[in-house]
N, CA, C and O atoms as a GROMACS GRO file, in nm:
protein
  588
    1UNK      N    1   2.379  16.062   8.050
    1UNK     CA    2   2.448  15.972   8.140
    1UNK      C    3   2.461  16.044   8.274
    1UNK      O    4   2.493  16.163   8.279
    2UNK      N    5   2.437  15.969   8.381
    2UNK     CA    6   2.446  16.026   8.515
    2UNK      C    7   2.534  15.936   8.602
    2UNK      O    8   2.524  15.814   8.594
    3UNK      N    9   2.618  15.998   8.684
    3UNK     CA   10   2.700  15.925   8.779
    3UNK      C   11   2.642  15.949   8.918
    3UNK      O   12   2.615  16.063   8.956
    4UNK      N   13   2.623  15.839   8.994
    4UNK     CA   14   2.570  15.848   9.129
    4UNK      C   15   2.683  15.810   9.225
    4UNK      O   16   2.734  15.699   9.221
    5UNK      N   17   2.720  15.904   9.308
    5UNK     CA   18   2.827  15.881   9.405
    5UNK      C   19   2.765  15.813   9.527
    5UNK      O   20   2.670  15.866   9.584
    6UNK      N   21   2.818  15.698   9.570
    6UNK     CA   22   2.762  15.630   9.688
    6UNK      C   23   2.763  15.723   9.809
    6UNK      O   24   2.862  15.790   9.838
    7UNK      N   25   2.649  15.726   9.879
    7UNK     CA   26   2.634  15.814   9.994
    7UNK      C   27   2.583  15.952   9.958
    7UNK      O   28   2.549  16.031  10.046
    8UNK      N   29   2.577  15.982   9.829
    8UNK     CA   30   2.528  16.113   9.783
    8UNK      C   31   2.435  16.093   9.664
    8UNK      O   32   2.451  16.156   9.559
    9UNK      N   33   2.336  16.002   9.682
    9UNK     CA   34   2.249  15.960   9.572
    9UNK      C   35   2.158  16.071   9.521
    9UNK      O   36   2.111  16.064   9.407
   10UNK      N   37   2.132  16.172   9.603
   10UNK     CA   38   2.039  16.278   9.562
   10UNK      C   39   2.100  16.377   9.464
   10UNK      O   40   2.027  16.446   9.392
   11UNK      N   41   2.232  16.386   9.460
   11UNK     CA   42   2.299  16.482   9.372
   11UNK      C   43   2.377  16.408   9.265
   11UNK      O   44   2.496  16.381   9.283
   12UNK      N   45   2.313  16.375   9.156
   12UNK     CA   46   2.379  16.304   9.047
   12UNK      C   47   2.464  16.401   8.965
   12UNK      O   48   2.434  16.520   8.956
   13UNK      N   49   2.569  16.348   8.907
   13UNK     CA   50   2.657  16.428   8.822
   13UNK      C   51   2.620  16.398   8.678
   13UNK      O   52   2.620  16.282   8.637
   14UNK      N   53   2.589  16.501   8.600
   14UNK     CA   54   2.546  16.485   8.461
   14UNK      C   55   2.668  16.473   8.370
   14UNK      O   56   2.767  16.544   8.386
   15UNK      N   57   2.658  16.381   8.274
   15UNK     CA   58   2.765  16.362   8.178
   15UNK      C   59   2.708  16.325   8.043
   15UNK      O   60   2.587  16.332   8.021
   16UNK      N   61   2.795  16.285   7.953
   16UNK     CA   62   2.754  16.253   7.817
   16UNK      C   63   2.824  16.125   7.771
   16UNK      O   64   2.944  16.108   7.793
   17UNK      N   65   2.750  16.036   7.707
   17UNK     CA   66   2.808  15.914   7.650
   17UNK      C   67   2.892  15.955   7.530
   17UNK      O   68   2.841  16.016   7.436
   18UNK      N   69   3.022  15.921   7.532
   18UNK     CA   70   3.110  15.965   7.423
   18UNK      C   71   3.172  15.850   7.345
   18UNK      O   72   3.234  15.873   7.241
   19UNK      N   73   3.157  15.725   7.393
   19UNK     CA   74   3.217  15.613   7.320
   19UNK      C   75   3.142  15.484   7.353
   19UNK      O   76   3.109  15.458   7.469
   20UNK      N   77   3.117  15.403   7.249
   20UNK     CA   78   3.060  15.269   7.266
   20UNK      C   79   3.151  15.173   7.191
   20UNK      O   80   3.170  15.187   7.070
   21UNK      N   81   3.207  15.077   7.263
   21UNK     CA   82   3.294  14.977   7.201
   21UNK      C   83   3.208  14.881   7.120
   21UNK      O   84   3.099  14.844   7.162
   22UNK      N   85   3.257  14.840   7.004
   22UNK     CA   86   3.178  14.749   6.919
   22UNK      C   87   3.207  14.602   6.947
   22UNK      O   88   3.154  14.515   6.877
   23UNK      N   89   3.290  14.572   7.046
   23UNK     CA   90   3.322  14.434   7.079
   23UNK      C   91   3.253  14.395   7.210
   23UNK      O   92   3.251  14.472   7.306
   24UNK      N   93   3.197  14.274   7.211
   24UNK     CA   94   3.133  14.221   7.331
   24UNK      C   95   3.233  14.134   7.405
   24UNK      O   96   3.295  14.046   7.345
   25UNK      N   97   3.249  14.157   7.534
   25UNK     CA   98   3.333  14.072   7.617
   25UNK      C   99   3.257  13.941   7.638
   25UNK      O  100   3.157  13.938   7.710
   26UNK      N  101   3.304  13.833   7.577
   26UNK     CA  102   3.231  13.706   7.580
   26UNK      C  103   3.228  13.642   7.719
   26UNK      O  104   3.141  13.559   7.745
   27UNK      N  105   3.319  13.678   7.806
   27UNK     CA  106   3.319  13.619   7.940
   27UNK      C  107   3.212  13.682   8.029
   27UNK      O  108   3.160  13.616   8.120
   28UNK      N  109   3.178  13.808   8.004
   28UNK     CA  110   3.079  13.876   8.089
   28UNK      C  111   2.952  13.916   8.013
   28UNK      O  112   2.850  13.946   8.075
   29UNK      N  113   2.958  13.915   7.878
   29UNK     CA  114   2.843  13.957   7.799
   29UNK      C  115   2.822  14.107   7.802
   29UNK      O  116   2.710  14.155   7.780
   30UNK      N  117   2.927  14.182   7.829
   30UNK     CA  118   2.915  14.327   7.841
   30UNK      C  119   2.991  14.397   7.729
   30UNK      O  120   3.073  14.338   7.660
   31UNK      N  121   2.961  14.526   7.713
   31UNK     CA  122   3.037  14.611   7.622
   31UNK      C  123   3.089  14.730   7.701
   31UNK      O  124   3.032  14.769   7.803
   32UNK      N  125   3.198  14.788   7.652
   32UNK     CA  126   3.257  14.903   7.720
   32UNK      C  127   3.193  15.031   7.668
   32UNK      O  128   3.172  15.048   7.548
   33UNK      N  129   3.164  15.120   7.761
   33UNK     CA  130   3.111  15.252   7.730
   33UNK      C  131   3.203  15.355   7.796
   33UNK      O  132   3.267  15.327   7.897
   34UNK      N  133   3.208  15.474   7.736
   34UNK     CA  134   3.288  15.580   7.796
   34UNK      C  135   3.202  15.705   7.807
   34UNK      O  136   3.133  15.744   7.712
   35UNK      N  137   3.206  15.766   7.924
   35UNK     CA  138   3.132  15.889   7.946
   35UNK      C  139   3.226  16.003   7.979
   35UNK      O  140   3.333  15.982   8.036
   36UNK      N  141   3.184  16.122   7.942
   36UNK     CA  142   3.263  16.241   7.972
   36UNK      C  143   3.181  16.331   8.061
   36UNK      O  144   3.065  16.361   8.032
   37UNK      N  145   3.241  16.374   8.171
   37UNK     CA  146   3.174  16.458   8.269
   37UNK      C  147   3.251  16.589   8.285
   37UNK      O  148   3.373  16.587   8.301
   38UNK      N  149   3.182  16.702   8.282
   38UNK     CA  150   3.247  16.832   8.297
   38UNK      C  151   3.308  16.846   8.436
   38UNK      O  152   3.413  16.909   8.451
   39UNK      N  153   3.246  16.789   8.538
   39UNK     CA  154   3.296  16.788   8.676
   39UNK      C  155   3.322  16.929   8.729
   39UNK      O  156   3.424  16.956   8.791
   40UNK      N  157   3.228  17.019   8.703
   40UNK     CA  158   3.242  17.160   8.743
   40UNK      C  159   3.256  17.177   8.895
   40UNK      O  160   3.329  17.264   8.941
   41UNK      N  161   3.187  17.093   8.971
   41UNK     CA  162   3.194  17.106   9.117
   41UNK      C  163   3.300  17.014   9.179
   41UNK      O  164   3.307  17.002   9.302
   42UNK      N  165   3.382  16.951   9.097
   42UNK     CA  166   3.495  16.867   9.139
   42UNK      C  167   3.455  16.758   9.238
   42UNK      O  168   3.526  16.734   9.336
   43UNK      N  169   3.342  16.693   9.213
   43UNK     CA  170   3.296  16.584   9.299
   43UNK      C  171   3.349  16.449   9.251
   43UNK      O  172   3.348  16.352   9.328
   44UNK      N  173   3.394  16.440   9.128
   44UNK     CA  174   3.448  16.315   9.073
   44UNK      C  175   3.600  16.318   9.080
   44UNK      O  176   3.663  16.418   9.044
   45UNK      N  177   3.658  16.206   9.127
   45UNK     CA  178   3.802  16.195   9.141
   45UNK      C  179   3.852  16.068   9.075
   45UNK      O  180   3.776  15.971   9.068
   46UNK      N  181   3.975  16.063   9.026
   46UNK     CA  182   4.028  15.939   8.968
   46UNK      C  183   4.022  15.826   9.070
   46UNK      O  184   4.061  15.843   9.186
   47UNK      N  185   3.973  15.709   9.027
   47UNK     CA  186   3.964  15.593   9.114
   47UNK      C  187   3.836  15.586   9.195
   47UNK      O  188   3.814  15.488   9.266
   48UNK      N  189   3.752  15.686   9.187
   48UNK     CA  190   3.625  15.688   9.260
   48UNK      C  191   3.527  15.591   9.194
   48UNK      O  192   3.508  15.596   9.072
   49UNK      N  193   3.466  15.504   9.273
   49UNK     CA  194   3.365  15.413   9.220
   49UNK      C  195   3.230  15.482   9.225
   49UNK      O  196   3.192  15.540   9.327
   50UNK      N  197   3.158  15.476   9.114
   50UNK     CA  198   3.025  15.537   9.105
   50UNK      C  199   2.931  15.440   9.034
   50UNK      O  200   2.975  15.351   8.960
   51UNK      N  201   2.802  15.457   9.057
   51UNK     CA  202   2.701  15.387   8.978
   51UNK      C  203   2.664  15.479   8.864
   51UNK      O  204   2.651  15.600   8.882
   52UNK      N  205   2.647  15.421   8.746
   52UNK     CA  206   2.616  15.502   8.628
   52UNK      C  207   2.478  15.466   8.576
   52UNK      O  208   2.443  15.349   8.565
   53UNK      N  209   2.401  15.569   8.543
   53UNK     CA  210   2.269  15.551   8.483
   53UNK      C  211   2.277  15.605   8.341
   53UNK      O  212   2.311  15.721   8.319
   54UNK      N  213   2.245  15.520   8.245
   54UNK     CA  214   2.248  15.560   8.105
   54UNK      C  215   2.105  15.558   8.053
   54UNK      O  216   2.043  15.452   8.045
   55UNK      N  217   2.052  15.673   8.019
   55UNK     CA  218   1.917  15.684   7.966
   55UNK      C  219   1.926  15.688   7.815
   55UNK      O  220   1.982  15.780   7.757
   56UNK      N  221   1.869  15.585   7.751
   56UNK     CA  222   1.875  15.578   7.605
   56UNK      C  223   1.771  15.666   7.539
   56UNK      O  224   1.799  15.731   7.438
   57UNK      N  225   1.651  15.670   7.596
   57UNK     CA  226   1.545  15.751   7.540
   57UNK      C  227   1.442  15.780   7.648
   57UNK      O  228   1.434  15.710   7.748
   58UNK      N  229   1.365  15.883   7.626
   58UNK     CA  230   1.254  15.916   7.714
   58UNK      C  231   1.129  15.925   7.629
   58UNK      O  232   1.124  16.003   7.534
   59UNK      N  233   1.030  15.846   7.662
   59UNK     CA  234   0.905  15.849   7.587
   59UNK      C  235   0.804  15.928   7.668
   59UNK      O  236   0.772  15.893   7.781
   60UNK      N  237   0.754  16.033   7.609
   60UNK     CA  238   0.658  16.119   7.677
   60UNK      C  239   0.517  16.092   7.626
   60UNK      O  240   0.496  16.045   7.515
   61UNK      N  241   0.420  16.125   7.712
   61UNK     CA  242   0.277  16.113   7.677
   61UNK      C  243   0.241  15.972   7.632
   61UNK      O  244   0.174  15.954   7.530
   62UNK      N  245   0.284  15.873   7.707
   62UNK     CA  246   0.253  15.734   7.678
   62UNK      C  247   0.166  15.678   7.789
   62UNK      O  248   0.176  15.722   7.904
   63UNK      N  249   0.083  15.581   7.757
   63UNK     CA  250   0.002  15.512   7.856
   63UNK      C  251   0.083  15.394   7.909
   63UNK      O  252   0.134  15.313   7.832
   64UNK      N  253   0.094  15.386   8.042
   64UNK     CA  254   0.171  15.280   8.106
   64UNK      C  255   0.080  15.211   8.207
   64UNK      O  256   0.010  15.276   8.284
   65UNK      N  257   0.081  15.076   8.205
   65UNK     CA  258   0.001  14.999   8.299
   65UNK      C  259   0.090  14.897   8.369
   65UNK      O  260   0.195  14.862   8.316
   66UNK      N  261   0.049  14.850   8.486
   66UNK     CA  262   0.125  14.740   8.549
   66UNK      C  263   0.125  14.619   8.455
   66UNK      O  264   0.021  14.584   8.399
   67UNK      N  265   0.239  14.556   8.438
   67UNK     CA  266   0.250  14.442   8.346
   67UNK      C  267   0.153  14.331   8.378
   67UNK      O  268   0.108  14.261   8.288
   68UNK      N  269   0.120  14.312   8.505
   68UNK     CA  270   0.030  14.204   8.543
   68UNK      C  271  -0.112  14.228   8.494
   68UNK      O  272  -0.194  14.137   8.497
   69UNK      N  273  -0.144  14.350   8.448
   69UNK     CA  274  -0.277  14.379   8.393
   69UNK      C  275  -0.292  14.324   8.252
   69UNK      O  276  -0.404  14.298   8.207
   70UNK      N  277  -0.181  14.306   8.180
   70UNK     CA  278  -0.185  14.261   8.041
   70UNK      C  279  -0.196  14.108   8.038
   70UNK      O  280  -0.110  14.038   8.092
   71UNK      N  281  -0.301  14.059   7.975
   71UNK     CA  282  -0.328  13.916   7.965
   71UNK      C  283  -0.317  13.872   7.820
   71UNK      O  284  -0.325  13.955   7.729
   72UNK      N  285  -0.299  13.741   7.797
   72UNK     CA  286  -0.292  13.688   7.662
   72UNK      C  287  -0.402  13.585   7.644
   72UNK      O  288  -0.416  13.493   7.723
   73UNK      N  289  -0.481  13.602   7.538
   73UNK     CA  290  -0.589  13.511   7.506
   73UNK      C  291  -0.577  13.460   7.364
   73UNK      O  292  -0.475  13.482   7.298
   74UNK      N  293  -0.679  13.391   7.315
   74UNK     CA  294  -0.675  13.335   7.181
   74UNK      C  295  -0.670  13.442   7.072
   74UNK      O  296  -0.614  13.419   6.966
   75UNK      N  297  -0.729  13.559   7.099
   75UNK     CA  298  -0.728  13.668   7.002
   75UNK      C  299  -0.613  13.766   7.022
   75UNK      O  300  -0.607  13.868   6.954
   76UNK      N  301  -0.523  13.736   7.114
   76UNK     CA  302  -0.411  13.826   7.138
   76UNK      C  303  -0.411  13.880   7.279
   76UNK      O  304  -0.472  13.822   7.369
   77UNK      N  305  -0.343  13.991   7.297
   77UNK     CA  306  -0.329  14.048   7.432
   77UNK      C  307  -0.442  14.146   7.461
   77UNK      O  308  -0.494  14.212   7.371
   78UNK      N  309  -0.478  14.154   7.590
   78UNK     CA  310  -0.590  14.237   7.632
   78UNK      C  311  -0.574  14.278   7.777
   78UNK      O  312  -0.493  14.221   7.851
   79UNK      N  313  -0.652  14.378   7.816
   79UNK     CA  314  -0.664  14.416   7.956
   79UNK      C  315  -0.812  14.432   7.986
   79UNK      O  316  -0.893  14.449   7.894
   80UNK      N  317  -0.848  14.426   8.113
   80UNK     CA  318  -0.982  14.460   8.156
   80UNK      C  319  -0.977  14.604   8.206
   80UNK      O  320  -0.897  14.637   8.293
   81UNK      N  321  -1.062  14.689   8.150
   81UNK     CA  322  -1.068  14.830   8.186
   81UNK      C  323  -1.194  14.853   8.269
   81UNK      O  324  -1.302  14.805   8.234
   82UNK      N  325  -1.180  14.926   8.379
   82UNK     CA  326  -1.293  14.958   8.464
   82UNK      C  327  -1.379  15.063   8.393
   82UNK      O  328  -1.329  15.166   8.349
   83UNK      N  329  -1.508  15.035   8.382
   83UNK     CA  330  -1.599  15.128   8.316
   83UNK      C  331  -1.623  15.251   8.403
   83UNK      O  332  -1.585  15.253   8.520
   84UNK      N  333  -1.685  15.353   8.345
   84UNK     CA  334  -1.712  15.478   8.415
   84UNK      C  335  -1.795  15.459   8.542
   84UNK      O  336  -1.783  15.537   8.636
   85UNK      N  337  -1.881  15.356   8.544
   85UNK     CA  338  -1.968  15.334   8.661
   85UNK      C  339  -1.892  15.280   8.782
   85UNK      O  340  -1.950  15.268   8.890
   86UNK      N  341  -1.763  15.246   8.766
   86UNK     CA  342  -1.677  15.190   8.872
   86UNK      C  343  -1.731  15.059   8.928
   86UNK      O  344  -1.688  15.016   9.035
   87UNK      N  345  -1.824  14.996   8.859
   87UNK     CA  346  -1.882  14.872   8.910
   87UNK      C  347  -1.863  14.755   8.816
   87UNK      O  348  -1.888  14.641   8.855
   88UNK      N  349  -1.818  14.779   8.693
   88UNK     CA  350  -1.801  14.670   8.598
   88UNK      C  351  -1.676  14.696   8.513
   88UNK      O  352  -1.621  14.805   8.511
   89UNK      N  353  -1.636  14.589   8.443
   89UNK     CA  354  -1.514  14.598   8.361
   89UNK      C  355  -1.544  14.548   8.221
   89UNK      O  356  -1.635  14.467   8.201
   90UNK      N  357  -1.467  14.596   8.126
   90UNK     CA  358  -1.481  14.548   7.989
   90UNK      C  359  -1.346  14.500   7.938
   90UNK      O  360  -1.242  14.556   7.971
   91UNK      N  361  -1.350  14.396   7.856
   91UNK     CA  362  -1.229  14.342   7.795
   91UNK      C  363  -1.190  14.436   7.682
   91UNK      O  364  -1.273  14.473   7.600
   92UNK      N  365  -1.062  14.474   7.678
   92UNK     CA  366  -1.014  14.566   7.576
   92UNK      C  367  -0.890  14.509   7.510
   92UNK      O  368  -0.788  14.493   7.578
   93UNK      N  369  -0.893  14.478   7.380
   93UNK     CA  370  -0.771  14.434   7.311
   93UNK      C  371  -0.668  14.548   7.314
   93UNK      O  372  -0.703  14.665   7.299
   94UNK      N  373  -0.542  14.513   7.334
   94UNK     CA  374  -0.436  14.614   7.341
   94UNK      C  375  -0.318  14.574   7.254
   94UNK      O  376  -0.298  14.457   7.223
   95UNK      N  377  -0.242  14.674   7.218
   95UNK     CA  378  -0.114  14.652   7.152
   95UNK      C  379  -0.007  14.702   7.247
   95UNK      O  380   0.018  14.822   7.255
   96UNK      N  381   0.057  14.609   7.320
   96UNK     CA  382   0.159  14.652   7.416
   96UNK      C  383   0.290  14.687   7.345
   96UNK      O  384   0.323  14.631   7.240
   97UNK      N  385   0.362  14.779   7.404
   97UNK     CA  386   0.495  14.814   7.355
   97UNK      C  387   0.598  14.752   7.445
   97UNK      O  388   0.588  14.635   7.482
   98UNK      N  389   0.698  14.831   7.478
   98UNK     CA  390   0.806  14.782   7.563
   98UNK      C  391   0.762  14.761   7.706
   98UNK      O  392   0.666  14.823   7.754
   99UNK      N  393   0.834  14.673   7.775
   99UNK     CA  394   0.813  14.649   7.917
   99UNK      C  395   0.939  14.690   7.990
   99UNK      O  396   1.050  14.660   7.947
  100UNK      N  397   0.921  14.760   8.102
  100UNK     CA  398   1.032  14.798   8.186
  100UNK      C  399   0.998  14.763   8.330
  100UNK      O  400   0.898  14.810   8.383
  101UNK      N  401   1.081  14.682   8.391
  101UNK     CA  402   1.058  14.631   8.526
  101UNK      C  403   0.917  14.572   8.533
  101UNK      O  404   0.891  14.471   8.467
  102UNK      N  405   0.826  14.631   8.609
  102UNK     CA  406   0.693  14.574   8.622
  102UNK      C  407   0.587  14.657   8.548
  102UNK      O  408   0.468  14.650   8.581
  103UNK      N  409   0.630  14.735   8.450
  103UNK     CA  410   0.539  14.824   8.377
  103UNK      C  411   0.544  14.794   8.228
  103UNK      O  412   0.649  14.756   8.175
  104UNK      N  413   0.430  14.811   8.161
  104UNK     CA  414   0.421  14.790   8.016
  104UNK      C  415   0.363  14.915   7.951
  104UNK      O  416   0.262  14.968   7.997
  105UNK      N  417   0.427  14.961   7.845
  105UNK     CA  418   0.374  15.073   7.766
  105UNK      C  419   0.265  15.016   7.676
  105UNK      O  420   0.285  14.912   7.612
  106UNK      N  421   0.152  15.082   7.670
  106UNK     CA  422   0.043  15.040   7.583
  106UNK      C  423   0.040  15.132   7.462
  106UNK      O  424   0.012  15.252   7.475
  107UNK      N  425   0.068  15.076   7.344
  107UNK     CA  426   0.068  15.155   7.221
  107UNK      C  427  -0.074  15.185   7.172
  107UNK      O  428  -0.099  15.290   7.114
  108UNK      N  429  -0.165  15.092   7.197
  108UNK     CA  430  -0.302  15.109   7.147
  108UNK      C  431  -0.398  15.028   7.233
  108UNK      O  432  -0.369  14.913   7.267
  109UNK      N  433  -0.512  15.088   7.268
  109UNK     CA  434  -0.616  15.013   7.338
  109UNK      C  435  -0.660  15.069   7.472
  109UNK      O  436  -0.771  15.040   7.516
  110UNK      N  437  -0.577  15.150   7.537
  110UNK     CA  438  -0.613  15.208   7.666
  110UNK      C  439  -0.583  15.358   7.659
  110UNK      O  440  -0.477  15.400   7.613
  111UNK      N  441  -0.679  15.438   7.704
  111UNK     CA  442  -0.663  15.584   7.703
  111UNK      C  443  -0.603  15.632   7.835
  111UNK      O  444  -0.616  15.564   7.937
  112UNK      N  445  -0.539  15.748   7.834
  112UNK     CA  446  -0.486  15.803   7.960
  112UNK      C  447  -0.597  15.821   8.061
  112UNK      O  448  -0.707  15.866   8.028
  113UNK      N  449  -0.568  15.785   8.186
  113UNK     CA  450  -0.665  15.802   8.294
  113UNK      C  451  -0.756  15.683   8.317
  113UNK      O  452  -0.822  15.676   8.420
  114UNK      N  453  -0.761  15.589   8.222
  114UNK     CA  454  -0.845  15.471   8.244
  114UNK      C  455  -0.778  15.379   8.345
  114UNK      O  456  -0.655  15.373   8.353
  115UNK      N  457  -0.860  15.308   8.422
  115UNK     CA  458  -0.809  15.216   8.523
  115UNK      C  459  -0.821  15.074   8.472
  115UNK      O  460  -0.917  15.039   8.403
  116UNK      N  461  -0.723  14.992   8.507
  116UNK     CA  462  -0.720  14.854   8.461
  116UNK      C  463  -0.721  14.758   8.579
  116UNK      O  464  -0.681  14.793   8.690
  117UNK      N  465  -0.767  14.637   8.553
  117UNK     CA  466  -0.769  14.532   8.654
  117UNK      C  467  -0.630  14.470   8.661
  117UNK      O  468  -0.571  14.435   8.559
  118UNK      N  469  -0.578  14.457   8.783
  118UNK     CA  470  -0.444  14.401   8.800
  118UNK      C  471  -0.444  14.267   8.874
  118UNK      O  472  -0.339  14.204   8.886
  119UNK      N  473  -0.560  14.225   8.923
  119UNK     CA  474  -0.564  14.102   9.000
  119UNK      C  475  -0.701  14.037   8.983
  119UNK      O  476  -0.803  14.106   8.986
  120UNK      N  477  -0.704  13.905   8.966
  120UNK     CA  478  -0.830  13.832   8.959
  120UNK      C  479  -0.891  13.822   8.820
  120UNK      O  480  -1.009  13.793   8.807
  121UNK      N  481  -0.811  13.846   8.715
  121UNK     CA  482  -0.864  13.845   8.579
  121UNK      C  483  -0.920  13.709   8.538
  121UNK      O  484  -1.007  13.702   8.451
  122UNK      N  485  -0.871  13.600   8.597
  122UNK     CA  486  -0.918  13.466   8.558
  122UNK      C  487  -1.065  13.445   8.591
  122UNK      O  488  -1.133  13.367   8.524
  123UNK      N  489  -1.115  13.515   8.694
  123UNK     CA  490  -1.256  13.501   8.731
  123UNK      C  491  -1.344  13.607   8.665
  123UNK      O  492  -1.464  13.612   8.689
  124UNK      N  493  -1.285  13.690   8.584
  124UNK     CA  494  -1.356  13.805   8.528
  124UNK      C  495  -1.405  13.775   8.387
  124UNK      O  496  -1.336  13.712   8.307
  125UNK      N  497  -1.526  13.820   8.358
  125UNK     CA  498  -1.584  13.812   8.223
  125UNK      C  499  -1.631  13.953   8.187
  125UNK      O  500  -1.654  14.034   8.277
  126UNK      N  501  -1.646  13.984   8.057
  126UNK     CA  502  -1.691  14.119   8.020
  126UNK      C  503  -1.820  14.156   8.091
  126UNK      O  504  -1.912  14.075   8.101
  127UNK      N  505  -1.828  14.278   8.139
  127UNK     CA  506  -1.941  14.338   8.211
  127UNK      C  507  -1.964  14.278   8.349
  127UNK      O  508  -2.069  14.304   8.409
  128UNK      N  509  -1.871  14.200   8.401
  128UNK     CA  510  -1.884  14.146   8.537
  128UNK      C  511  -1.870  14.261   8.637
  128UNK      O  512  -1.802  14.360   8.610
  129UNK      N  513  -1.934  14.247   8.751
  129UNK     CA  514  -1.927  14.346   8.857
  129UNK      C  515  -1.792  14.336   8.927
  129UNK      O  516  -1.741  14.226   8.950
  130UNK      N  517  -1.735  14.450   8.961
  130UNK     CA  518  -1.608  14.455   9.033
  130UNK      C  519  -1.621  14.550   9.150
  130UNK      O  520  -1.712  14.634   9.154
  131UNK      N  521  -1.532  14.537   9.246
  131UNK     CA  522  -1.525  14.628   9.360
  131UNK      C  523  -1.382  14.679   9.371
  131UNK      O  524  -1.287  14.602   9.355
  132UNK      N  525  -1.367  14.808   9.397
  132UNK     CA  526  -1.234  14.863   9.417
  132UNK      C  527  -1.180  14.815   9.550
  132UNK      O  528  -1.249  14.824   9.651
  133UNK      N  529  -1.057  14.764   9.552
  133UNK     CA  530  -0.994  14.721   9.678
  133UNK      C  531  -0.960  14.840   9.764
  133UNK      O  532  -0.985  14.841   9.885
  134UNK      N  533  -0.903  14.941   9.701
  134UNK     CA  534  -0.858  15.059   9.774
  134UNK      C  535  -0.876  15.177   9.681
  134UNK      O  536  -0.812  15.183   9.576
  135UNK      N  537  -0.960  15.271   9.717
  135UNK     CA  538  -0.990  15.384   9.630
  135UNK      C  539  -0.867  15.470   9.602
  135UNK      O  540  -0.864  15.542   9.502
  136UNK      N  541  -0.766  15.463   9.688
  136UNK     CA  542  -0.645  15.542   9.667
  136UNK      C  543  -0.552  15.478   9.565
  136UNK      O  544  -0.464  15.546   9.512
  137UNK      N  545  -0.568  15.351   9.536
  137UNK     CA  546  -0.486  15.282   9.439
  137UNK      C  547  -0.572  15.259   9.315
  137UNK      O  548  -0.647  15.162   9.308
  138UNK      N  549  -0.561  15.347   9.218
  138UNK     CA  550  -0.651  15.350   9.104
  138UNK      C  551  -0.652  15.222   9.022
  138UNK      O  552  -0.754  15.192   8.958
  139UNK      N  553  -0.546  15.145   9.020
  139UNK     CA  554  -0.543  15.029   8.932
  139UNK      C  555  -0.581  14.899   9.002
  139UNK      O  556  -0.580  14.794   8.938
  140UNK      N  557  -0.615  14.903   9.130
  140UNK     CA  558  -0.645  14.779   9.202
  140UNK      C  559  -0.796  14.762   9.216
  140UNK      O  560  -0.865  14.850   9.265
  141UNK      N  561  -0.844  14.648   9.171
  141UNK     CA  562  -0.985  14.616   9.186
  141UNK      C  563  -0.997  14.476   9.241
  141UNK      O  564  -0.904  14.396   9.232
  142UNK      N  565  -1.111  14.446   9.298
  142UNK     CA  566  -1.137  14.314   9.353
  142UNK      C  567  -1.256  14.257   9.279
  142UNK      O  568  -1.355  14.326   9.257
  143UNK      N  569  -1.247  14.131   9.240
  143UNK     CA  570  -1.356  14.063   9.173
  143UNK      C  571  -1.439  13.993   9.279
  143UNK      O  572  -1.388  13.903   9.347
  144UNK      N  573  -1.567  14.032   9.297
  144UNK     CA  574  -1.648  13.965   9.399
  144UNK      C  575  -1.671  13.818   9.363
  144UNK      O  576  -1.682  13.783   9.246
  145UNK      N  577  -1.678  13.733   9.465
  145UNK     CA  578  -1.707  13.593   9.442
  145UNK      C  579  -1.853  13.578   9.399
  145UNK      O  580  -1.941  13.639   9.459
  146UNK      N  581  -1.880  13.497   9.296
  146UNK     CA  582  -2.018  13.477   9.253
  146UNK      C  583  -2.097  13.404   9.361
  146UNK      O  584  -2.044  13.316   9.430
  147UNK      N  585  -2.225  13.440   9.375
  147UNK     CA  586  -2.308  13.380   9.478
  147UNK      C  587  -2.406  13.282   9.418
  147UNK      O  588  -2.484  13.222   9.491
   0.00000   0.00000   0.00000
């Protein structure tokens, strides 16, 4: 658990979650939590308003893609992965995990370092030619218009 003091966002105060209430406040849909902070540098004071960040878990060594790259078809969910030649893409079935904000964890189907198509998937078919929109943005590709 971390407390962020307004105006001093770069120096968070580390604490520990010490209590979770088992009752839900039906008017707000919230539950009460209690954190304990050592406050060694005496930056926290009674009545001080802070923003609190509660990290439930950290998943390491996971493949994460922009959520807009994950598509749903008749056979399930998939992404288009850019092939090694940087000129074509292949359809890859995936098993997505959790989604956080605009990112999706991929449990199965995409390897670390592979690039995925994030825009224009409706015009894309397996082995279709693609062009990178911006070489500095690894996940952005452009689908050329058919001639």
